[in-house]
C-alpha positions in Angstrom: 22.2 2.1 8.5 23.8 5.1 7.3 22.4 8.3 7.9 22.3 9.5 4.0 21.2 5.7 3.2 18.3 6.1 5.8 17.3 9.4 4.2 17.2 8.1 0.8 14.8 5.8 1.7 12.8 8.1 3.5 12.3 10.0 0.8 11.8 7.4 -1.6 9.1 5.7 0.6 7.5 9.8 0.9 7.2 9.0 -2.8 5.8 6.0 -2.9 3.1 7.2 -0.2 2.5 10.6 -2.4 2.1 8.1 -5.7 0.0 5.4 -3.7 -2.6 8.6 -2.3 -2.7 9.7 -6.1 -4.1 6.4 -7.2 -6.3 6.6 -3.6 -7.5 10.4 -5.0 -8.4 8.9 -8.4 -10.6 5.4 -6.9 -12.5 7.9 -5.0 -13.4 10.2 -7.8 -14.2 7.4 -10.3 -18.1 6.8 -9.9 -17.4 3.2 -11.8 -14.9 1.0 -9.3 -14.0 -0.8 -12.1 -12.2 1.9 -13.6 -11.3 3.3 -10.5 -9.7 0.0 -9.3 -7.9 -0.3 -12.6 -6.4 4.0 -12.1 -5.4 2.9 -9.1 -3.1 0.7 -10.3 -0.8 4.1 -11.3 1.0 4.4 -8.0 1.9 1.1 -8.0 3.2 1.8 -11.4 5.0 4.5 -10.5 6.7 2.6 -7.4 8.1 0.1 -9.3 9.1 1.8 -12.1 11.0 4.8 -10.5 12.4 2.7 -8.0 10.5 4.3 -5.2 10.1 2.4 -1.3 7.0 1.2 -0.7 6.0 -1.5 2.3 4.2 -4.1 0.3 6.5 -3.7 -2.1 9.5 -4.7 0.3 8.5 -7.2 3.0 7.7 -9.7 0.7 11.7 -10.1 0.9 12.1 -10.2 4.0 12.4 -13.8 4.2 15.8 -13.3 2.1 16.6 -10.2 4.5 16.0 -11.9 7.5 18.0 -9.1 9.4 17.4 -6.2 12.3 18.7 -3.5 9.5 16.0 -5.2 6.8 13.3 -4.6 9.7 14.8 -1.4 10.7 14.6 -0.1 6.7 10.8 -1.3 6.9 10.0 0.5 9.8 11.4 3.7 8.2 9.6 2.9 4.8 6.4 2.2 7.2 7.2 6.0 8.4 8.2 7.9 5.2 4.9 6.0 3.4 2.6 7.7 6.0 4.3 10.6 5.9 3.6 10.8 2.0 -0.1 9.6 2.5 -1.1 12.2 4.7 0.5 15.1 2.5 -2.0 13.8 -0.6 -4.8 12.9 1.8 -4.4 16.4 4.0 -4.1 18.0 0.9 -7.1 17.3 -0.5 -9.0 18.6 2.7 -7.3 22.0 0.7 -9.1 21.3 -2.3 -12.9 22.1 -4.0 -12.9 18.0 -4.0 -14.8 17.5 -0.3 -17.1 15.4 -1.7 -13.9 12.7 -2.1 -13.1 13.5 1.7 -16.9 12.3 2.3 -16.5 9.5 0.7 -12.9 8.5 2.2 -14.7 8.6 5.9 -17.3 6.3 4.6 -14.9 4.0 3.6 -13.1 4.4 6.7 -16.3 3.6 9.2 -16.4 0.4 7.4 -13.0 -0.7 7.8 -13.1 0.4 11.5 -16.3 -1.1 12.3 -14.6 -4.5 10.7 -13.2 -7.2 13.2 -9.4 -7.1 13.8 -9.4 -10.8 12.7 -11.5 -9.3 9.1 -9.3 -7.2 8.9 -5.7 -9.5 9.3 -6.7 -12.0 6.8 -8.0 -9.1 4.1 -4.6 -7.8 4.5 -2.8 -10.9 3.9 -4.6 -11.3 1.0 -3.3 -7.7 -0.4 -0.3 -8.6 0.8 -0.3 -11.7 -1.6 -1.1 -9.6 -4.4 1.7 -7.1 -3.9 4.2 -9.4 -3.3 3.0 -11.4 -6.9 2.9 -8.1 -8.8 6.1 -6.2 -7.3 8.1 -9.9 -7.8 6.6 -10.3 -11.6 8.2 -6.9 -12.4 11.5 -8.0 -10.9 11.3 -11.4 -12.3 9.8 -10.9 -16.2 11.9 -9.2 -18.7 9.0 -9.4 -21.1 7.6 -5.2 -20.8 3.9 -6.1 -21.4 4.0 -8.9 -18.9 5.6 -6.8 -16.2 3.0 -4.0 -16.6 0.3 -6.4 -16.7 1.3 -7.8 -13.0 0.6 -4.4 -11.7 -2.7 -3.7 -13.9 -3.4 -7.3 -12.9 -3.1 -7.4 -9.5 -3.9 -4.2 -7.9 -7.4 -4.0 -9.6 -8.2 -7.6 -8.3 -7.2 -6.7 -4.3 -9.3 -3.6 -4.8 -12.4 -5.7 -6.4 -11.9 -8.2 -4.1 -12.4 -5.9 -0.9 -8.9 -6.4 0.6 -7.2 -4.1 2.8 -4.1 -2.4 1.4 -2.3 -0.5 4.5 -0.4 2.0 2.6 -3.6 3.1 0.5 -5.5 2.9 3.9 -3.5 5.8 6.1 -4.8 8.1 3.1 -7.9 7.1 3.6 -7.7 7.6 7.0 -5.9 11.0 6.5 -8.1 12.6 3.5 -11.7 11.4 5.7 -10.0 13.2 9.2 -10.9 9.5 10.6 -7.8 9.3 12.8 -8.0 7.5 16.4 -6.9 4.9 18.2 -9.2 2.9 16.8 -7.6 3.6 13.8 -4.0 2.9 14.8 -5.3 -0.6 15.8 -6.5 -1.0 12.7 -3.9 -0.1 10.8 -1.1 -1.9 12.8 -2.7 -5.1 11.8 -3.1 -4.5 8.5 0.3 -3.9 8.3 1.3 -7.3 10.0 -1.5 -9.0 7.5 -0.1 -7.3 4.5 3.5 -8.7 6.2 2.3 -12.0 6.3 0.4 -12.3 3.0 3.7 -10.9 1.5 6.2 -14.0 2.9 4.0 -16.3 2.7 4.5 -17.2 -0.9 8.6 -16.8 -0.5 8.3 -19.2 2.2 6.6 -21.6 0.5 7.9 -21.6 -3.0 10.5 -24.6 -3.7 13.9 -24.2 -2.1 13.2 -22.9 0.9 
C-alpha cells in the first residue's frame, strides 16, 4: 500500500471509530435500552454514508479480497478504529458525564467476566448482522431500504447482547477498563466479528 493511501485509510478509520463511539455515548445516556439501541445506529449510519473505514464493515469482503494487502488494510483499520474510540472514550472523562463512565465500567466488568467462547459466539452474531447492514446499504437502490438495514441490524445486535469489537473498545476506554484480560477479550471479539462477517459471503450461492 502506498503511504498516501495508507494514511487516508487510517484517517477514515479514526473517523469511523469516533462515530461508533458517539453512538456508544448516546446508548450509555439513554435510560430506555430500546431507544438507546436505535440511536446507537447513528454511528454506523455515519460510517456508510460518509465512506468511513470500519473493521466490522470491511471484514465481510475478505473472501473477495483474500490477499495480504487486504489483510494489511484491515489491520490498519482496526488501529484507526481503536484511536477513534479512544479519543471519545478518554474525552468523556473530561466532561461532566462521569456517570456514563461509571455505567461503561459496569458493562466492561460483565464483558471481561464472560468466557472467551461466549464472547466469540456473540462476536460472530454481531459480525453477521454488520455484514447484512453494510452490504445491504451497498446493494439496495431504494433509499429507505438502505437506511432500514442499518437501523434494524444495529438495534438487533445490541438488544441481543452481541459483541461489537469497535464499540467495545470505546466502552473499555470510557470505563477505564483496559488490562491484559481486556486485550484478550477484544482480540477474541475481533475474531468473532471476522468469522461472522465472512460467513454469509462464503455460504452464498456461487461460492
